[in-house]
C-alpha positions in Angstrom: -37.2 21.7 -22.9 -35.3 18.8 -21.3 -34.6 18.1 -17.7 -31.4 16.8 -16.1 -31.4 14.3 -13.2 -28.7 12.9 -11.1 -29.4 9.3 -10.0 -27.2 9.6 -6.9 -27.3 10.9 -3.4 -23.6 11.5 -3.3 -22.9 15.0 -2.0 -19.6 14.9 -3.9 -21.1 14.3 -7.3 -23.8 16.9 -6.6 -21.1 19.5 -5.8 -19.0 18.6 -8.9 -22.1 19.1 -11.1 -23.0 22.4 -9.5 -19.4 23.7 -9.8 -19.6 22.8 -13.5 -22.6 25.0 -13.9 -25.3 22.3 -14.4 -28.9 22.8 -13.4 -30.3 19.5 -12.2 -32.4 17.6 -9.7 -31.2 14.8 -7.5 -33.2 11.5 -7.7 -31.4 9.0 -5.4 -31.7 5.3 -6.0 -30.8 2.3 -3.9 -29.3 -0.8 -5.5 -27.1 -3.7 -4.5 -23.5 -3.1 -5.1 -22.4 -6.7 -4.8 -19.7 -7.5 -7.3 -20.0 -10.3 -9.9 -16.7 -12.1 -9.7 -16.9 -13.5 -13.3 -16.7 -10.0 -14.7 -13.7 -7.8 -15.3 -13.2 -4.8 -13.0 -14.5 -2.5 -15.7 -17.5 -4.7 -16.3 -18.2 -4.9 -12.6 -18.3 -1.2 -12.0 -20.2 -0.5 -15.3 -22.7 -3.1 -14.3 -23.4 -1.3 -11.0 -23.8 2.1 -12.8 -26.2 0.5 -15.3 -28.2 -1.0 -12.4 -28.5 2.4 -10.9 -29.8 3.8 -14.2 -32.3 0.9 -14.5 -33.5 1.5 -10.9 -34.0 5.2 -11.7 -36.2 4.4 -14.7 -38.1 1.9 -12.6 -38.7 4.2 -9.6 -39.6 7.3 -11.5 -41.8 6.0 -14.3 -43.8 9.3 -14.4 -40.8 11.2 -15.8 -41.3 9.6 -19.3 -44.1 12.2 -19.8 -41.3 14.6 -20.7 -37.8 14.7 -22.3 -35.0 14.2 -19.8 -31.4 13.3 -19.4 -30.1 11.2 -16.5 -26.7 10.5 -15.0 -25.8 7.4 -13.0 -22.3 6.6 -11.7 -20.3 4.4 -9.5 -16.7 4.7 -8.3 -14.4 1.9 -7.3 -10.9 2.0 -5.7 -8.6 -0.8 -6.9 -5.3 -1.9 -5.5 -3.2 -4.8 -6.8 -6.1 -5.9 -9.0 -8.7 -6.0 -6.2 -11.6 -3.7 -5.5 -11.5 -1.8 -2.2 -15.1 -1.1 -1.1 -16.4 0.8 1.8 -14.9 -0.6 5.0 -17.4 -2.1 7.4 -15.4 -1.0 10.5 -12.8 1.6 11.3 -10.4 -1.3 11.9 -10.9 -2.3 8.3 -10.3 1.3 7.2 -7.0 1.2 9.0 -6.1 -2.0 7.1 -7.0 -0.5 3.8 -5.0 2.7 4.4 -1.9 0.7 5.5 -2.2 -1.3 2.2 -2.3 1.9 0.2 0.6 3.5 2.0 3.5 4.3 -0.3 1.7 2.6 -3.2 0.0 3.4 -6.5 -3.7 2.5 -6.8 -6.4 3.1 -9.3 -9.8 4.8 -9.1 -12.4 4.0 -11.7 -15.7 5.7 -12.2 -18.3 4.2 -14.5 -20.9 6.5 -16.1 -24.3 5.4 -17.5 -25.9 8.5 -19.1 -29.3 8.3 -20.7 -31.6 10.5 -22.8 -35.4 9.9 -23.0 -36.8 11.4 -26.2 -40.5 11.7 -25.4 -41.5 12.6 -29.0 -39.7 9.6 -30.4 -40.5 7.4 -27.4 -36.9 6.3 -27.4 -34.2 6.0 -24.7 -30.5 6.2 -25.7 -27.7 5.4 -23.3 -23.9 6.0 -23.3 -21.5 4.1 -21.2 -17.9 4.8 -20.2 -15.4 3.8 -17.5 -12.7 6.4 -16.7 -9.6 5.5 -14.8 -7.2 7.6 -12.7 -4.1 6.5 -10.8 -3.1 7.8 -7.4 0.2 7.4 -5.5 0.2 7.8 -1.7 3.2 8.8 0.4 4.3 6.5 3.2 1.8 7.0 5.9 2.6 6.8 9.6 0.4 5.0 12.0 -0.5 8.3 13.7 -1.6 9.8 10.3 -3.8 6.8 9.7 -5.3 6.8 13.1 -5.9 10.6 13.1 -7.6 10.3 9.7 -9.8 7.5 10.8 -10.8 9.4 14.0 -11.8 12.4 11.8 -14.6 10.3 10.3 -13.6 11.0 6.8 -12.7 7.4 6.1 -16.3 6.2 6.9 -18.5 5.2 4.1 -15.9 5.8 1.3 -14.6 3.4 -1.2 -10.9 2.8 -0.4 -11.5 4.4 3.0 -10.5 7.9 1.9 -11.7 11.0 0.2 -9.1 12.9 -1.9 -11.0 16.2 -1.6 -10.6 16.3 2.2 -7.8 15.7 4.7 -6.5 12.7 2.6 -5.2 15.2 0.0 -2.1 15.4 2.1 -1.5 11.7 1.5 -1.2 12.1 -2.2 2.1 12.4 -4.0 1.0 12.0 -7.6 -2.2 11.8 -9.7 -2.5 10.5 -13.3 -5.8 11.1 -15.0 -8.8 13.3 -14.1 -8.7 14.5 -10.5 -12.5 14.8 -10.3 -12.8 11.2 -11.4 -11.2 10.3 -8.0 -13.7 12.5 -6.2 -16.5 10.6 -8.0 -17.5 12.2 -11.3 -15.2 12.9 -14.3 -17.0 16.1 -15.5 -15.3 16.7 -18.8 -15.9 13.1 -19.9 -19.5 13.5 -18.7 -20.0 16.6 -20.7 -18.9 14.8 -23.9 -21.3 12.0 -23.2 -24.2 14.4 -22.6 -23.4 16.4 -25.7 -23.3 13.2 -27.8 -26.9 12.6 -26.7 -28.0 16.1 -27.6 -27.8 17.8 -24.2 -27.3 21.5 -23.8 -27.0 23.7 -20.7 -30.5 25.0 -21.5 -31.9 21.9 -19.7 -33.8 23.1 -16.7 -34.5 21.9 -13.2 -38.0 20.6 -12.8 
């Protein structure tokens, strides 16, 4: 019997996995999310997801006594070729939302999914970056200020969460919606299946 772990403390990723019917345990990791400028955007975000996976393996070494699968992910909002991270202040959140107003932007989620085969003493990993595009309507200053005051912009890449009040900002979406929330579930399922996962994996 194999176990499934989520190397993330994101409540949004946890909720998406639960809705998809997975049984799993959360094992949060803390890593630096500093971007390496010499890498492409896809390489940058994949590097962060890979770092989270490596941190999980380092922090929870005792788990190698059993078979397990682990999911690590990172999500990046990109506008005009630049990554929009989590704003340090609400003033910065306002600047970010004004820049997205009436514009298309991209949301990328990098997945690093691993399987530890205890009997073979072997760890296999799959990597993938999934991209969705989002078009915002023209936002009024009142809409921006009210959204910031709600607190939803805090601690979110791109200063918004599409699953909340910012849903009203969105005119069009191209690509997986749940990718924008933080975890592209169908793509994740395919990656897990390619590693031999089945829904029979249990929570420890």
